[in-house]
Structure formats: C-alpha cells, structure tokens
C-alpha positions in Angstrom: -8.0 1.0 -37.5 -5.5 -1.7 -36.9 -2.5 -0.4 -38.0 -4.0 2.8 -36.0 -4.3 1.0 -32.9 -1.1 -1.2 -32.8 0.6 2.3 -33.0 -1.0 4.4 -31.0 -0.4 1.1 -28.0 2.7 0.9 -28.7 3.6 5.0 -28.9 5.2 7.3 -25.7 3.0 10.0 -24.1 4.9 12.1 -26.4 4.6 10.4 -29.3 0.4 9.7 -29.3 0.2 13.6 -27.7 1.9 14.4 -31.3 0.2 11.8 -33.6 -3.3 12.9 -32.1 -2.4 16.8 -33.5 -1.1 14.5 -36.9 -4.9 13.6 -37.2 -6.9 16.4 -36.0 -5.4 17.9 -39.8 -6.0 14.3 -41.7 -7.6 15.1 -44.5 -11.0 13.4 -44.1 -10.8 10.9 -46.4 -7.5 9.2 -44.0 -9.8 9.7 -41.9 -12.6 7.3 -42.5 -13.4 7.6 -38.5 -14.3 10.1 -36.7 -11.2 11.5 -34.5 -13.0 10.8 -31.4 -14.8 7.8 -32.1 -10.3 6.9 -32.9 -9.5 8.4 -29.7 -12.3 6.8 -27.7 -11.1 3.1 -29.6 -7.7 3.6 -28.9 -8.3 4.5 -25.8 -6.1 7.5 -25.8 -6.9 9.9 -23.7 -4.2 12.5 -21.4 -5.7 11.4 -18.2 -5.5 7.1 -19.0 -1.9 7.8 -19.7 -1.4 10.1 -16.1 -3.2 7.0 -14.5 -1.8 3.8 -16.0 1.8 5.6 -15.8 0.9 7.3 -11.4 0.1 2.6 -11.2 3.1 1.5 -13.1 5.5 4.2 -10.7 3.4 2.8 -8.1 4.1 -1.0 -9.3 7.3 -0.3 -9.9 8.3 1.7 -6.5 6.2 -1.5 -4.4 8.1 -4.4 -6.0 11.5 -2.7 -4.9 10.2 -1.8 -1.1 8.6 -5.2 -1.1 12.7 -6.3 -2.5 14.8 -4.6 -0.1 11.7 -5.9 2.9 12.8 -9.8 1.5 16.7 -9.0 1.6 16.6 -6.8 5.1 14.1 -10.1 6.1 16.8 -12.9 4.9 20.0 -10.9 6.9 17.9 -11.7 9.9 17.1 -15.3 9.6 20.3 -15.8 8.8 21.2 -13.9 11.2 19.4 -15.8 13.8 20.4 -19.0 12.8 23.7 -18.5 13.4 23.0 -17.0 16.5 20.7 -20.3 17.1 24.0 -22.2 15.6 25.9 -20.6 18.8 23.5 -21.0 21.1 23.8 -24.8 20.5 27.4 -24.3 20.1 27.9 -23.3 23.7 25.1 -25.2 25.2 26.2 -28.2 24.6 29.4 -27.3 25.5 29.7 -26.5 28.7 32.1 -27.6 32.4 31.2 -28.5 35.5 33.0 -29.2 38.8 32.1 -31.5 41.3 33.7 -31.9 44.7 35.2 -34.6 46.5 33.5 -32.9 50.4 31.5 -30.0 50.7 32.8 -29.5 54.4 35.3 -31.0 55.9 35.7 -31.3 59.9 38.6 -30.3 61.8 37.7 -32.0 65.1 39.8 -30.4 68.2 42.9 -29.1 67.6 44.5 -26.6 70.7 45.2 -23.0 70.1 49.2 -23.9 71.4 48.5 -25.8 67.5 46.0 -22.6 65.9 47.2 -22.8 62.0 44.9 -25.9 60.2 45.1 -27.4 56.8 43.5 -29.2 54.0 42.5 -29.5 50.6 39.6 -29.3 48.5 39.9 -32.1 45.6 37.1 -30.8 42.6 37.1 -32.9 39.3 36.2 -31.0 36.0 32.8 -34.1 35.0 31.7 -31.3 32.2 33.4 -31.3 28.0 34.8 -28.2 28.5 37.3 -26.0 30.5 36.9 -25.5 34.0 37.7 -22.2 35.2 37.6 -21.4 39.0 37.0 -17.4 38.9 36.9 -16.3 42.5 37.2 -18.3 46.0 36.5 -16.2 49.0 35.9 -16.6 52.6 33.6 -15.5 54.8 36.4 -14.9 57.6 39.9 -13.2 57.5 41.2 -16.6 59.1 40.1 -18.6 56.6 42.7 -18.6 53.6 41.9 -20.5 50.3 44.3 -21.0 47.4 42.9 -23.0 44.4 43.8 -23.6 40.6 44.6 -20.4 38.9 45.1 -22.6 35.2 42.1 -24.0 33.6 40.5 -27.6 34.1 40.5 -29.7 31.0 37.5 -31.8 30.6 38.3 -35.1 32.8 41.1 -33.4 34.4 41.3 -32.5 38.9 42.2 -29.2 41.2 42.1 -28.2 44.2 41.2 -25.3 46.9 43.8 -25.4 49.7 41.7 -24.1 52.8 44.0 -22.8 55.5 42.1 -22.2 59.0 44.3 -19.4 62.1 42.3 -19.2 65.1 45.1 -16.9 66.8 43.9 -14.2 68.8 40.7 -15.9 68.9 38.3 -17.0 71.3 38.6 -21.6 71.9 35.9 -23.3 70.5 33.8 -24.4 68.6 34.2 -22.2 64.5 33.1 -22.7 61.2 33.6 -21.1 58.7 32.7 -21.2 54.9 33.8 -20.4 51.6 32.1 -19.7 48.6 33.3 -21.3 45.1 32.3 -19.7 41.3 33.1 -20.7 38.2 32.6 -20.4 34.4 30.5 -23.8 35.5 27.1 -25.4 34.7 26.9 -24.8 38.3 28.3 -20.9 39.2 28.7 -20.7 42.8 29.3 -23.9 45.3 30.2 -22.9 49.2 31.9 -25.2 51.0 32.5 -25.2 55.0 35.8 -25.7 57.7 34.9 -25.6 60.8 36.3 -27.3 64.1 36.6 -27.2 67.8 39.4 -25.4 69.3 40.2 -26.1 72.9 43.0 -23.1 75.2 46.2 -23.9 75.6 46.9 -25.1 79.4 
C-alpha cells in the first residue's frame, strides 16, 4: 500500500491516469484493497489534480509578477537615489553675486556734457562659476556693458553703465538696470540717478 502511495505522489497527470486504468484491470489478489479505497487513500482524483495544477500555476505566475515588480521598484529606487545625489551636489555648489553698491549718483552735470558713466563692481561669493545672463536698462538712454565670461568663485567682474542725456529735458532722472544671473539670487536691480542742468 505504501508503495502504491509513493508511486501516486511521483507520477504526472498522464501517468496517474494510466495507472488508474491499469488498476481497474488488476486481479483481486493483486489489489488487496478495493479500488475506490486505494483512490481515496492516495487522494487521486481528476478534480484534485486540476485544482493542484491551477494552484501551482497561479503561485508561479504570482511569484514571477512579484519578481518583476521588485525589479521595477529597485530601478525606481536607484533612479531616485541618483537624482537626490545630483540634487544635493547642485545645491551644495552654487554661485552668488555681491555688488559693491546698488545705486550710483552722478550728481549734477551740464547738458553740454550729457554723457556720463559709472562702474558697478561685483564679486562671486559662491562656490560655483558665476555667469551674467542679461543686463537690461529701463530706458534706451542707459546702456549697460558687462563681463561675458564666467567669473570664478572669489573673483570679480564689472558692469559699466553709461547714461546719455542728449535730447532729454534737464532735471532729475533715475534709471534702473535689471541684472539676471545663474546665481543664488537670479535677479538684481541696479540704479543710476543724477541731475542734468540746462546749458548756459
């Protein structure tokens, strides 16, 4: 009986079906127990075999799905880690601009000499190269000129601002220059002002 149970546990579905057919034709002395009892003890039925096969198929698919999901999660984790590292690196190294002054007063000058200039000096106090992307004046009579090359940490650059009062009414004026950089503070405004007197 133990031998029959062992063979039943090791054979495949087709082999088990074949075994059932063979048992049906065995003489009585070769089968000391009734066939149905042997089947009950071995727990071999077509339905149980199908259920077991469906179960093992389900488990195999679930394990494969879990494995695939695990790999995707690992890829996401690695990507997020790289982004965090890059983000920290970028945050740690950043340029920062610092001007010696934000406003320049030309004082009083005659419209006979209507063109005046001044220089704004700045220093990169950050730890990454500083680049001035743009410097735009609020009026066409004011023209800024600035350093185009990157300014390394600790080094300085200049913005030269020229005001041309030719054709303008005498009196007080105040113009702004908007400076945009790649630094910690992306936009800064500079101002020039003065009093132009009428020519005598």
